[in-house]
Structure formats: C-alpha cells, structure tokens
C-alpha positions in Angstrom: 0.0 0.0 0.0 1.1 3.6 -0.5 -0.3 7.0 -0.6 0.9 9.6 -3.2 -1.3 12.4 -1.8 1.6 14.2 -0.2 3.8 13.8 -3.2 1.0 15.2 -5.4 0.6 18.2 -3.1 4.4 18.9 -3.1 4.6 18.8 -6.9 1.6 21.1 -7.1 3.2 23.6 -4.7 6.4 23.6 -6.8 4.4 24.1 -10.0 2.5 27.0 -8.5 5.7 28.7 -7.4 7.4 28.1 -10.8 4.3 29.5 -12.6 5.0 32.8 -10.8 8.8 32.7 -11.1 9.0 31.8 -14.7 6.2 34.1 -15.9 8.5 37.1 -16.8 10.8 36.3 -19.7 12.1 32.9 -18.8 13.0 30.5 -21.6 10.9 27.9 -19.8 7.3 28.9 -20.1 5.1 25.8 -20.2 4.5 23.3 -17.3 2.7 20.0 -17.8 1.9 17.5 -15.1 1.4 13.8 -15.2 2.1 10.5 -13.4 4.9 8.0 -13.8 4.2 4.4 -12.9 7.2 2.6 -11.4 8.2 -1.1 -11.7 6.0 -1.9 -8.6 2.9 -0.3 -10.1 3.0 2.8 -7.9 2.1 6.1 -9.6 4.2 9.2 -8.8 3.4 12.8 -9.8 5.8 14.7 -12.1 6.0 18.1 -13.8 7.8 18.8 -17.0 8.9 22.4 -17.5 9.7 23.3 -21.1 9.8 26.1 -23.7 6.4 26.2 -25.5 5.7 22.6 -24.6 8.6 21.2 -26.7 10.1 18.1 -25.0 12.2 16.6 -27.7 15.9 15.8 -27.4 18.0 19.0 -27.5 15.2 21.2 -26.2 15.2 23.1 -23.0 13.4 20.8 -20.4 13.5 20.4 -16.7 11.7 17.4 -15.2 10.6 17.2 -11.5 9.2 14.0 -10.0 8.4 13.2 -6.3 8.1 9.7 -5.0 8.0 8.1 -1.6 10.9 6.2 -0.1 10.6 2.4 -0.4 9.8 1.1 3.1 11.6 -2.2 2.2 8.7 -4.3 3.3 5.5 -5.8 2.0 2.0 -5.5 3.3 -0.1 -8.5 4.4 -1.1 -9.1 0.8 2.5 -9.1 -0.5 2.3 -5.6 -2.1 5.2 -3.2 -2.0 4.9 -0.6 0.8 6.2 3.0 0.8 6.9 5.3 3.7 4.4 8.2 3.7 7.3 10.6 4.2 10.1 11.5 3.6 10.1 11.8 -0.2 12.6 11.8 -3.0 12.5 14.6 -5.6 14.2 13.8 -8.9 15.2 16.8 -10.9 16.4 15.9 -14.5 17.6 17.7 -17.5 19.6 16.9 -20.7 23.3 17.7 -21.1 24.7 19.2 -24.3 27.4 17.5 -26.3 29.9 19.7 -24.4 28.5 18.4 -21.1 26.7 21.6 -20.0 23.0 21.7 -19.1 20.8 22.4 -22.1 18.3 24.6 -20.1 19.6 28.0 -19.3 21.5 28.1 -16.0 19.1 30.8 -14.7 16.1 28.6 -15.5 17.7 25.5 -14.0 18.7 27.3 -10.8 15.2 28.7 -10.5 13.7 25.2 -10.7 16.3 23.8 -8.3 15.6 26.6 -5.9 11.9 26.0 -5.7 12.4 22.2 -5.5 14.9 22.4 -2.7 12.5 24.4 -0.5 10.1 21.4 -0.5 12.3 19.9 2.2 12.7 16.5 0.5 15.8 14.5 -0.6 17.0 16.0 -3.9 18.5 13.8 -6.7 19.8 15.7 -9.7 19.7 13.5 -12.8 21.6 14.4 -15.9 20.3 12.8 -19.1 22.8 12.1 -21.8 23.0 14.3 -24.8 20.7 13.1 -27.6 18.2 11.7 -25.2 14.8 13.4 -24.6 14.0 14.3 -21.0 11.2 11.9 -20.2 10.0 10.1 -17.0 11.7 6.9 -18.3 15.0 8.5 -19.2 15.2 10.5 -15.9 14.3 7.4 -13.7 16.9 5.4 -15.6 19.7 8.0 -15.1 22.2 7.8 -12.3 22.0 10.6 -9.8 24.8 13.2 -10.3 24.0 14.6 -6.9 22.0 13.1 -4.1 21.3 15.6 -1.3 19.4 15.1 1.9 18.9 17.4 4.9 21.9 17.5 7.1 20.0 18.4 10.2 16.4 17.5 10.9 14.8 19.5 13.7 13.5 16.4 15.5 16.9 14.6 15.5 18.5 16.9 18.1 21.8 17.0 16.2 
C-alpha cells in the first residue's frame, strides 16, 4: 500500500511557485503535469517544465518528480509498501554535447531553488546528450547529486 497524496501536493506547490517565477521572460514557459508508474505499479506525480511545450531531445526541459521512499517491506497481501514521508525529488535535464546543461543556467537554478524548498531529498539526474528528458530517461539515469537534509529539527543534532 502507498499514498501519493503528499507527493501530489508537493509537486503542485512547486508548480504554483514556478508559474510565478517563470512568468516574466524565462526560456521555460510551459508546465505540464502527469504520473509516472514505477516497476512496482506505484504512480508518482511529475512536472515537465519546457519552452512552448517542446520536450524533444536537445530542447530546454526540466523534469521534476516526487516519489515516496521504499519502506523495504511488504503489506499482508505481499504488495510493496512505501513510507508516507520523507520523499525523494528527482530533478532531471539533458546535457549538451559539451557536457553543459541544455536549459539556461538561470532557469535550471530557479527550478532547483523551488524544488529544494520542498524539504525532501533531492536527486539531480543528468540525461545524456541526444536523449529526450522523459519520465523513463530520468528514472533510468544515475544521480549526479544526491542531497538530503543534514539536520532534521527532530533529531536533536
């Protein structure tokens, strides 16, 4: 069993913030939302931020997906279980042939800034040049950065 309600709310909050931030002259001007179904059949919300809705290879695209952490156990029916929180946020984009991000640095940093404020574990995924940024390509990519909170207020660190 799992609940993706919190993940859906977090993605919607990020989308709302990005709609405001990217409204004035950004290269990224279109946000679409959907769900990615993982290998266990769980459905996770994502947002694709692009220029005029173009999400082909070589186009400026940032992908944000939030999923729950695998609880490493099964329920009484043998189904995969996920922790309600914390969550993992994957932020993906394509690299150019020179190894630089294809989205403009300002746009990429804006998306990262709003994503980081959600308070979840951040995995930055770089998709190889010539590969469109899609849920499948981002989920298959290795994390270039995997960042979690250093200090949780309830840990008394």
